[in-house]
SEKE-698302 format. One record per residue (C-alpha): x, y, z. Coordinates in steps of 0.25 Angstrom, whole numbers, padded with zeros to 4 digits, always signed. Layout:
SEKE-698302
XYZ/...
//
This chain:
SEKE-698302
+0000+0000+0000/+0005+0014-0004/+0008+0024+0008/-0002+0034+0003/-0013+0023+0003/-0008+0017+0017/-0008+0031+0022/-0022+0034+0017/-0027+0021+0023/-0021+0024+0037/-0027+0038+0037/-0040+0032+0034/-0040+0025+0047/-0036+0037+0056/-0045+0041+0067/-0052+0054+0062/-0047+0063+0073/-0033+0059+0069/-0035+0062+0054/-0025+0073+0050/-0017+0071+0063/-0011+0058+0060/-0004+0056+0047/+0004+0044+0041/+0016+0049+0034/+0027+0042+0026/+0040+0046+0019/+0045+0037+0008/+0058+0035+0001/+0056+0032-0013/+0070+0030-0017/+0075+0021-0006/+0071+0006-0008/+0067-0001+0005/+0065+0012+0012/+0050+0013+0017/+0050+0027+0021/+0045+0033+0034/+0031+0032+0039/+0026+0039+0051/+0013+0044+0058/+0012+0059+0061/+0002+0065+0071/-0001+0080+0069/+0010+0081+0059/+0020+0075+0069/+0028+0062+0066/+0023+0053+0077/+0027+0039+0073/+0039+0037+0064/+0042+0022+0062/+0056+0025+0058/+0061+0035+0067/+0076+0031+0071/+0074+0037+0085/+0062+0028+0089/+0070+0017+0094/+0077+0026+0104/+0063+0032+0109/+0057+0018+0109/+0068+0013+0118/+0066+0025+0128/+0051+0021+0127/+0054+0007+0132/+0063+0012+0143/+0052+0022+0147/+0041+0011+0148/+0050+0002+0156/+0054+0013+0166/+0040+0020+0167/+0033+0017+0180/+0020+0024+0176/+0017+0014+0164/+0006+0005+0169/+0008-0009+0164/-0003-0019+0168/+0003-0032+0175/-0006-0044+0175/-0006-0055+0186/+0000-0065+0175/+0012-0055+0173/+0014-0054+0188/+0013-0069+0190/+0023-0071+0179/+0033-0063+0186/+0030-0070+0199/+0033-0083+0192/+0046-0077+0186/+0051-0073+0199/+0047-0086+0206/+0039-0078+0216/+0051-0071+0223/+0046-0057+0220/+0037-0049+0229/+0023-0047+0223/+0024-0032+0221/+0037-0034+0213/+0030-0044+0204/+0021-0033+0198/+0033-0024+0196/+0041-0035+0189/+0029-0039+0180/+0027-0024+0176/+0042-0022+0172/+0041-0035+0164/+0029-0030+0157/+0034-0016+0154/+0047-0022+0149/+0039-0031+0140/+0030-0020+0135/+0043-0011+0132/+0049-0022+0124/+0036-0024+0116/+0036-0009+0114/+0050-0009+0109/+0047-0021+0099/+0035-0013+0094/+0043-0001+0092/+0054-0008+0085/+0044-0014+0075/+0038+0000+0073/+0052+0005+0068/+0053-0007+0058/+0039-0007+0053/+0035-0001+0040/+0023+0008+0042/+0016+0004+0029/+0017-0011+0033/+0011-0008+0047/+0001+0002+0042/-0004-0008+0032/-0005-0019+0043/-0013-0009+0051/-0023-0007+0040/-0025-0022+0038/-0026-0026+0053/-0038-0023+0063/-0038-0011+0071/-0038-0020+0084/-0026-0028+0079/-0018-0015+0077/-0022-0009+0090/-0017-0022+0097/-0004-0023+0089/+0009-0021+0095/+0013-0013+0083/+0014+0001+0086/+0011+0007+0072/-0002-0002+0072/-0006+0003+0085/-0004+0018+0081/-0012+0016+0068/-0023+0009+0075/-0024+0020+0086/-0027+0031+0076/-0036+0022+0068/-0051+0027+0067/-0056+0013+0070/-0051+0013+0084/-0062+0020+0092/-0063+0029+0104/-0066+0017+0114/-0055+0008+0109/-0045+0020+0110/-0049+0023+0124/-0049+0008+0128/-0035+0006+0124/-0028+0016+0133/-0022+0006+0142/-0016-0003+0131/-0010+0009+0124/-0001+0012+0136/+0007+0000+0133/+0009+0004+0119/+0020+0012+0112/+0020+0027+0115/+0017+0030+0100/+0005+0021+0101/+0001+0028+0114/+0003+0042+0106/-0007+0038+0095/-0017+0032+0106/-0017+0046+0113/-0018+0053+0100/-0030+0045+0096/-0036+0046+0110/-0035+0061+0109/-0044+0061+0097/-0056+0054+0105/
//
């Protein structure tokens, strides 16, 4: 699918309140074989999500460290996770420490998932992911671990007010750019 046709299709699914504010942009290199160009999403004429920004990996590493060290992040811990830690430590750890250990373990796991998703984003081809988005259900796009699929789904007109409001807890565990687009969409309600 050509870029202009893909762009038109993506824009047709934009939430009405974001039409004109959110734009899909691309640069292309006609004379460089194997070079796909640069695609990004801008909000209010400001480049917000650039898939090939060389500084992203540094920022993402800092994001991982911030997640791991931020005590204000609320990560729900289930009884099964506490029981797993209890079995790992063979019951030698006090009960209150089990919760702390389980929380740290889960935050580390979430940070690793986040880093993996970010690495995939830098390697992804916007056109390929956008085409996948158009051929996949909105529910699957929202539940996906792919950051770009989440972003495209959040600004989609098929996602209603009730669904947006009900996903506030789930969004807290997502990448900051997904959270940004979630807040952008919430501001339109």
